[in-house]
N, C-alpha and C positions, 0 to 999 in steps of 0.2 A: 556468603555468595559464591557460587561455583565459579571456577576460573573461566569456564566456557562463556559465561554471561557478563564478563567484564569487557564492555566495549564502549566506544566513544559516541555520544549522541551527535547526530549531524545537525549543523546550523543551530546550535542551542541558543546562542545570543540572539539570532534573528527570530527564533520561535518565541522567546520571552518578550522581545520587543513588540512583536506583532500581536501576540495573544494578550499581553499586558495583564496577567492575572492579578486580581485584587483580593485582599483579605475578605473572607466570607463567601467567595464565589464557588461555584461548582465547576470543576475542570474534568475533562474526560480524554484520556490518552487511549485512542482506539487501537494502538499498536504498541502495547506496553513494553515488550522485549525485556531488556535488563533494567528498565526504569530510569535510564539516564535523563530523559526529559522529565519524567513524572516526579522525580525527587525534587527538581527545581520548581516545578509547578506547585507541588504540594507545599513547599516552604512558603511560597508567596500567598497562598490562600489560607494557610493555618493561622490561628487554631480553629476558627469557626467555620471555615470552608470545607468542602469535600472534594477529594481527589479519587476519581474512578480510573481504573486501568483494565483494559480488555486485551486478552491474548488467548489463542487457542492451543498454545503449547504449554504442557504441564511443567516442563523444565524452566521455561521463562517465568511462569507464574510463581513457582517456588523461589527462584532467585530474586525476583522483583519484590516479593512479599518480605523476604529476609532483609533486603537492602533498605526498603522503605521503613521498616520497623527500626532499623539501626540508625539511619541517617536523619529521619524526620519523625522521631518518636512522639512528638506532640501533635502530629497531623492526623486528621480523620481521613483514612484511606480505605478503599474497598476495591478488591480485584475481582474481575468477572471472567469466567472461562467461556470463550466463544469466539465467533468470527464477527467482525464489524459489519458484515453484510446482514447480520441478524440484530442490528443495533436497536431496533424497536423493542424486541423481546428482552434484550439485555438491560435496557434502561427501565423497562417496566419492572423487571426483577430487582433493580437497584432502588426502586421506589423514589425516584427524583422527579420533581415537577418540570424541570428544565435544566439546561446546561449553559454556562457562560463562555466556556472555552473548549473547543474540540481540536484535537491534534491527530492527524493521520500521517504517520511516517511509513510510507509504502515499501513494498518489496520484501524480499527475504532478509531476515536479520543477519548480521555478521556472524553470531554464534552458529546459526543454522548452516551457513555456508562453511564454517570452519569445522563442523563435526562430520567426519566422513560418512558415518553410517546413515546420515539423513539423505544421502544421495543427491545433494545439490551441487557438489563440487566436481569439476572435470579434472581436478588434479589428483584425487585420491580414488582408489578402487572401492566400490561399495555397491550394494543392490540398487537398481534403478527405481527409486521411490519418489522423492521430491514432494511428498505431501506435507503441508504445513501442520496438519492435524490428522494422524492416522485414525483417530476415533470417529471423526465425522466425515471422512472421505475414503471411499474404497478404491477410487481410480488412482493408479500409480503410473509413473512414467514408463515402466516396463510394459504395462498394458497398452498404453498409447503407441509405443514403438512397435509392439509385436502384433497389434490387431487393427490399427487404423489403415485404411487403404492408401495407396501411394499419393493420390490426389489430395486427400485430407491432410496427410503428413506435410506435403509440399505447401499447402495453404497455411498451416499452422506456423511452419518455419519462416515463411515469407511475411505473413501478416504480423505475427507476434514477435518475431526475431529480426525482421528486416534482413533476412539472410538471402544474399544474391545467388547462392548456389542451392537454394531450397529444392529445386527439382532433382538435381544430381544427388543430393543427400538422401532425399526420400526414395529415389530409385535404388540407391546402394543399400539402404536399410531393408527394403523389400527383398532384394536379391540375397542379402546375408541371412535374414531370418528364415528364408525358405530352407536353408540347410540346418540351422539351429537357432533357437531363440536368443535374442540379445538381452542379457540379464543384468549386466553390471555397467557402471559408469565408464570404466576404461574400455570395455568392449565397444560401447557406443562411440567413445572418442576415436577409437581406431577406425571405425566405419566412416565417421565424419571426415577424418583426415584423408582416408583413401578416396573419398568422393570429391574433395576440393583440389584443384590444380596446385602443384607444388609451388609455383610462383606466388599464388594467392595466399598460401599458408605462411609465407615469410613476412607478411605485413598485416596490420590491423588487429593485433592481439591474438589471444588463443583461438584457434579455428573452431572450437566447439562452443564458444561463449554464447553466440546468438542462438544456436539450436537448443542449448540447455535452458536459456531464458525462455524461449518459446514453449518448451515442454513444461516448465514450471508454471507458466501462466495458464496453460491448458489444463494441467492437472488440478490446479487450485481455483479455476474459474475466476481468476483475479479481476478481470475487467468488469464482469457482471457484478461481482461482489462490491467493487469500488463504486460503481454507479448507484447501486442500492444503498450502500452505506452513507454516501454523501447526501443523498436525498433525505435519508432518515435524520442525519445530523441537522440539516436545515429545519426539519419539522420540530426537532427537540430544542433547538437553540433559543434561548431567551432573546427578547428584543435587545439589540446591541451586542449580542453574543458573537464571538469571533470564531471562525473556522479556518484552520491552517492545515494545508496539505503539502507534504514533501513527496515528490515522485522522482523516479530514477530513469525513466525512459519515455520516449515521445508518446507511446500509446496511453500510458497512465496520464501524462500531462494533458493530452488531448481530451480525455474524458473529464478531467477536473475543469479544464477551461470551458468545455461544452456545458457541463452542469451549472457552473457558476454563471455563465453567460445566459443560459436559458432562464434560470431562476432570478436573474436580475432584470429581465425584460418586463416592461409594463404592458399596457394595452397594445394589441397587434391589429386592431381594427383600422380600416382605411380612415384617413383624417377627415373625410367629408361626412362620415356617419355622425348623426347628432348625439347618439348614445352608444355606449360600449355594449357589444353583444358577446365579446370573447370572454370577459370576466377576468382577464389576466392582471394581476397586481404584482409588482416586483417584491420578491421575498428577501433579496440580497442586494448589498452594495459591494461590488468587487473593488478591493483595495489595491490589487496588483494587476495592472493591465499587462505587464510583462512579468514573467516569473523572476523571483529573486534567486541568486546563486551564491554558493559558498565563496568566501574570500580566498585569495591566493594563499594566505597563511594557513587557513584551515585545510585546503586541498593538499598543501605540502605536509601537514601533520597527519591528515586522515584521508588517504587517497580515495576511499569509498564515497567521500563527499563530492568528488569531481563532477558526477553526473546529476547531482541533486538540483531539483527545480521546485521552488516554493511559491504557492499561490495562497492568497488570503481573501476572505470575504466576511462581511458583517451582516448579521441578521437584522432586517428592518422590522419595525412595528407595523404590522398590517391590520391591526384591530379595526381601525376606522378608515383604512385606505380606500380610495375610490379608483377604479380601473380607468375611468374616462370621464371627463367633465361633461355634464349634460348641457 
């Protein structure tokens, strides 16, 4: 396994407790990464179960395949290259009738953050890329920074990054790129620092963190992909199947909460109607009304778990469900 992909899985104990994978079940890690979660899931469903791992990153797939073969040699494992937004196509390719456990560990993986040339880090100089998969995505952070108008840049920084200086940063980017394109991460960091008042730069972490997060979300269409992937997971989950999602910022968590809430609702007709006309039947039971968070001990050992929020839902059997009593 490459050194780049040795990283600690977030909230592993909670994932195993909530998904509770059983021998013979089908588990699907929609964000395989270095297979930290999948190794443990595969151990629990082996030898007759199947472990699926999805990732769009070739380096991650190679590292995970090697690790799984070494650490769980008796397990049935299949890795699939792709984005979980295309979960329907990927599971058709895998030829599985249904899945018992889904895991989504969202956001950019630690190794991608740590490899400078990927362009995710504001600590190292590299081309402004930020694509999770260069093969499936032509839009780069450099294109966003150098071609989007000032209003769109400000909206992205404000909505996706919760950046209170979004307007100032967008204006400074447009002024800077008029003289020469902004092509590298540290060039952009310099522009951001110049746009933020000195007093504000001294608190709240790295001044470029929120802008870089916003660009990453825009480049990879992360929020649309998440909504699409979650809904597909619900369709593919077997009755009683568990869906576990770990998000790392409020936008992601809001989407998870919304999708789970929407799909757990039953009939929405007025109570005085004698029969249901909406046809809504709850597909899920939400197990976590409030998101679970990492323990203090884990946060101390793995700082990247500090912002983790976990939500879990269970697929209901809707085969004979009625939307509204007549």
